[in-house]
C-alpha positions as CSV (number, residue, x, y, z in Angstrom):
1,M,-107.8,55.8,-163.6
2,T,-106.3,52.5,-162.5
3,D,-108.2,49.2,-162.8
4,Q,-106.5,47.4,-159.9
5,V,-108.9,45.7,-157.5
6,V,-107.8,44.0,-154.3
7,V,-110.0,41.2,-152.9
8,T,-109.1,39.9,-149.5
9,G,-109.8,36.3,-148.5
10,A,-110.1,35.4,-152.1
11,G,-108.8,31.9,-151.9
12,R,-112.1,30.1,-151.9
13,G,-115.9,30.5,-151.4
14,L,-117.4,34.0,-151.7
15,G,-114.0,35.6,-152.0
16,E,-113.0,33.5,-155.0
17,A,-116.3,34.1,-156.7
18,M,-116.0,37.9,-156.2
19,A,-112.4,37.9,-157.5
20,R,-113.3,35.9,-160.6
21,R,-116.2,38.2,-161.3
22,A,-114.0,41.3,-160.9
23,A,-111.5,39.7,-163.4
24,A,-114.3,38.9,-165.8
25,D,-115.4,42.6,-165.6
26,G,-111.9,43.5,-166.8
27,Y,-110.1,44.5,-163.6
28,R,-106.7,43.4,-162.7
29,V,-107.3,41.4,-159.5
30,V,-105.0,41.1,-156.6
31,V,-105.9,37.9,-154.7
32,A,-104.9,38.8,-151.2
33,E,-105.1,35.6,-149.2
34,L,-103.6,34.0,-146.0
35,N,-103.5,30.5,-147.4
36,Q,-100.9,30.5,-150.2
37,E,-102.2,27.3,-151.9
38,W,-105.7,28.7,-152.1
39,G,-104.6,32.1,-153.2
40,E,-102.3,30.9,-156.0
41,R,-105.1,28.5,-157.2
42,T,-107.6,31.3,-157.5
43,A,-105.2,33.5,-159.3
44,E,-104.3,30.7,-161.7
45,R,-108.0,29.9,-162.4
46,I,-108.5,33.6,-163.3
47,R,-105.6,33.6,-165.7
48,Q,-106.8,30.4,-167.3
49,D,-110.1,32.1,-167.9
50,G,-108.3,34.9,-169.7
51,G,-108.2,37.4,-166.8
52,R,-105.4,39.3,-165.0
53,A,-104.6,38.2,-161.5
54,E,-101.8,38.0,-159.0
55,F,-101.6,36.3,-155.6
56,M,-100.3,38.4,-152.7
57,P,-100.0,36.9,-149.2
58,L,-102.0,38.7,-146.5
59,D,-103.0,38.1,-142.9
60,V,-105.5,40.9,-142.1
61,A,-104.9,40.4,-138.4
62,D,-101.2,41.2,-138.7
63,P,-100.4,44.9,-139.1
64,A,-96.9,44.0,-140.6
65,S,-98.5,41.8,-143.2
66,V,-101.0,44.5,-144.2
67,A,-98.2,47.0,-144.4
68,A,-96.2,44.6,-146.6
69,L,-99.2,44.2,-148.9
70,A,-99.5,48.0,-149.3
71,D,-95.7,48.3,-150.1
72,R,-96.0,45.6,-152.7
73,L,-99.1,47.2,-154.3
74,A,-97.3,50.5,-154.5
75,L,-95.0,48.9,-157.0
76,T,-97.8,47.7,-159.2
77,G,-99.7,51.0,-159.5
78,P,-102.7,52.8,-157.8
79,V,-105.6,50.8,-156.3
80,Y,-109.1,51.5,-157.7
81,G,-111.1,49.0,-155.6
82,L,-111.0,47.1,-152.4
83,V,-113.3,44.2,-151.4
84,N,-112.9,43.5,-147.7
85,N,-114.0,39.9,-147.6
86,A,-111.5,38.1,-145.4
87,A,-113.1,36.8,-142.2
88,L,-113.3,34.0,-139.7
89,A,-116.6,32.3,-140.2
90,N,-116.4,28.5,-140.2
91,G,-116.7,26.7,-136.8
92,V,-117.1,29.9,-134.8
93,G,-120.6,29.3,-133.4
94,G,-122.1,27.0,-130.8
95,K,-121.4,28.8,-127.5
96,E,-123.7,31.3,-125.7
97,F,-122.2,34.8,-125.3
98,Q,-121.2,34.3,-121.6
99,D,-119.3,31.1,-122.5
100,I,-117.1,32.6,-125.2
101,D,-113.5,32.9,-124.0
102,V,-111.6,36.2,-124.3
103,E,-108.9,34.7,-126.7
104,T,-111.6,33.5,-129.1
105,W,-113.4,36.9,-128.9
106,D,-110.2,38.9,-129.5
107,R,-109.0,36.7,-132.4
108,L,-112.3,37.0,-134.2
109,M,-112.5,40.7,-133.7
110,A,-108.9,41.1,-134.9
111,V,-109.7,39.4,-138.2
112,N,-113.4,40.4,-138.8
113,A,-113.6,43.9,-137.4
114,R,-110.1,45.3,-137.2
115,G,-109.0,43.6,-140.4
116,P,-111.2,45.6,-142.9
117,W,-110.2,48.9,-141.1
118,L,-106.5,48.0,-141.2
119,V,-106.5,47.0,-144.9
120,A,-108.4,50.2,-145.9
121,K,-106.1,52.3,-143.7
122,H,-103.0,51.1,-145.5
123,L,-104.5,51.0,-149.0
124,L,-106.1,54.4,-148.9
125,P,-102.9,56.3,-149.8
126,L,-102.8,54.2,-153.0
127,M,-106.3,55.2,-154.0
128,T,-105.4,58.4,-155.9
129,G,-108.7,59.0,-157.7
130,P,-112.3,58.0,-157.5
131,G,-112.5,54.5,-155.9
132,R,-114.6,51.9,-154.5
133,I,-114.6,50.0,-151.2
134,V,-116.9,47.1,-150.6
135,N,-117.0,45.6,-147.1
136,I,-118.6,42.2,-146.6
137,A,-120.7,42.0,-143.5
138,S,-123.4,39.4,-142.7
139,D,-127.1,39.4,-142.4
140,A,-126.5,37.8,-139.0
141,A,-125.7,41.3,-137.8
142,L,-129.1,42.4,-139.0
143,H,-131.4,39.8,-137.4
144,G,-129.3,38.2,-134.7
145,S,-128.6,34.6,-134.1
146,P,-128.2,32.6,-130.9
147,R,-124.8,31.2,-130.0
148,L,-122.9,33.5,-132.4
149,A,-122.5,36.7,-130.4
150,H,-118.8,37.4,-131.2
151,Y,-119.4,36.9,-135.0
152,I,-122.5,39.1,-135.0
153,A,-120.6,41.8,-133.0
154,S,-117.7,41.7,-135.5
155,K,-120.0,42.0,-138.5
156,G,-122.0,44.7,-136.8
157,A,-118.7,46.6,-136.4
158,V,-118.1,46.2,-140.2
159,I,-121.5,47.8,-140.9
160,S,-120.8,50.8,-138.6
161,L,-117.3,51.1,-140.0
162,T,-118.7,51.3,-143.5
163,R,-120.9,54.3,-142.6
164,A,-118.1,56.1,-140.8
165,M,-115.7,55.6,-143.8
166,A,-118.3,56.7,-146.3
167,R,-118.8,60.0,-144.4
168,E,-115.0,60.7,-144.4
169,L,-114.2,59.6,-148.0
170,G,-117.2,61.0,-149.9
171,E,-115.5,64.2,-150.9
172,R,-112.5,62.2,-152.3
173,G,-114.9,60.4,-154.7
174,I,-114.4,57.1,-152.9
175,T,-117.6,55.2,-152.1
176,V,-117.9,52.7,-149.3
177,N,-120.7,50.2,-149.1
178,A,-121.4,46.9,-147.4
179,L,-123.0,43.7,-148.5
180,A,-124.7,41.5,-145.9
181,P,-124.9,37.9,-147.3
182,G,-127.2,35.3,-145.9
183,L,-126.2,31.7,-145.3
184,T,-124.3,30.8,-148.5
185,E,-123.4,27.4,-149.7
186,V,-119.6,27.6,-149.4
187,E,-116.8,25.8,-147.5
188,A,-117.0,28.2,-144.6
189,T,-120.6,27.2,-143.9
190,E,-120.2,23.4,-144.0
191,S,-120.0,23.3,-140.2
192,V,-123.2,25.3,-139.7
193,P,-125.7,23.1,-137.9
194,P,-128.5,21.7,-140.1
195,E,-131.2,23.4,-138.1
196,R,-129.8,26.8,-139.1
197,H,-129.8,25.8,-142.7
198,A,-133.4,24.7,-142.2
199,L,-134.3,28.0,-140.6
200,Y,-133.1,30.0,-143.6
201,A,-134.9,27.7,-146.0
202,E,-138.1,28.2,-144.1
203,R,-137.9,31.9,-143.7
204,R,-136.4,33.1,-147.0
205,A,-138.8,34.4,-149.6
206,I,-136.6,32.6,-152.1
207,S,-136.2,29.2,-150.5
208,R,-133.5,27.7,-152.6
209,P,-130.0,27.6,-151.1
210,Q,-127.9,30.7,-151.6
211,Q,-124.9,30.4,-153.9
212,P,-121.8,32.7,-154.2
213,D,-122.9,33.9,-157.6
214,D,-126.0,35.4,-156.0
215,L,-123.7,38.1,-154.6
216,T,-121.2,38.7,-157.3
217,G,-123.5,40.8,-159.5
218,L,-123.9,43.4,-156.7
219,V,-120.2,43.4,-156.1
220,S,-119.8,44.1,-159.8
221,F,-122.3,47.0,-159.6
222,L,-120.7,48.5,-156.4
223,L,-117.3,48.5,-158.1
224,G,-118.6,50.0,-161.3
225,A,-119.2,53.6,-162.4
226,E,-123.0,53.4,-162.1
227,S,-122.7,53.2,-158.3
228,R,-120.8,56.5,-158.0
229,Y,-123.6,58.2,-156.0
230,L,-124.3,55.2,-153.7
231,T,-122.3,55.2,-150.5
232,G,-122.7,54.3,-146.8
233,Q,-125.3,51.7,-147.6
234,V,-125.8,48.1,-146.3
235,I,-127.5,45.7,-148.8
236,A,-128.8,42.4,-147.5
237,V,-128.5,39.6,-150.1
238,N,-130.3,36.7,-148.5
239,G,-133.3,35.8,-150.6
240,G,-135.6,37.9,-148.4
241,F,-134.6,36.3,-145.1
242,T,-134.5,39.8,-143.7
243,M,-136.4,42.7,-145.2
244,H,-135.8,46.3,-144.2
């Protein structure tokens, strides 16, 4: 079985943290990232830590770019795991749903909702044995937030896609699960209004700010052998902000 894991949007923030954890767990990590500088930096940091990593360019909203990634991966061997993390998140809020323009809605959907499907679609032929797919959703899709309708809709689509894929891929030994992080202290959330940070701090059972490494342990578990009978599930990781 191959040990190659692809992490999309791994140039910084949660994606970088998950890629570095996967490398620390012994996987060969493909840092699939739109921003070349960020992607190469993450791959280099992994190599400096003794891990195996390679940067490959990827725009999840561009079918040609996704197809090119799959072609390149076919030369490096089968794919064992995919972490669908790439998303538009920073600076997307602020307008009520009726004020969001069509171009903004479609762009966010192309990246956040269609992107994970498109990447999984192209990488599936490379997953020749038991495998793991982890989709990164958001707890915003579980509790709702004002002035964030397009983002919430896109992450709700990721949750539904996870369940559909899990049904179809179970007999092939491929598990598909989703993680729904809360408001995490990364670059993408620097533009989130202070009142939203305050809301999370007030309502979380664990009030301290959420960090990327609060998520990486679950990614490690979902990629590992012990999660082989867990599929189609959505796990909220937000310090108890939402409880189901």
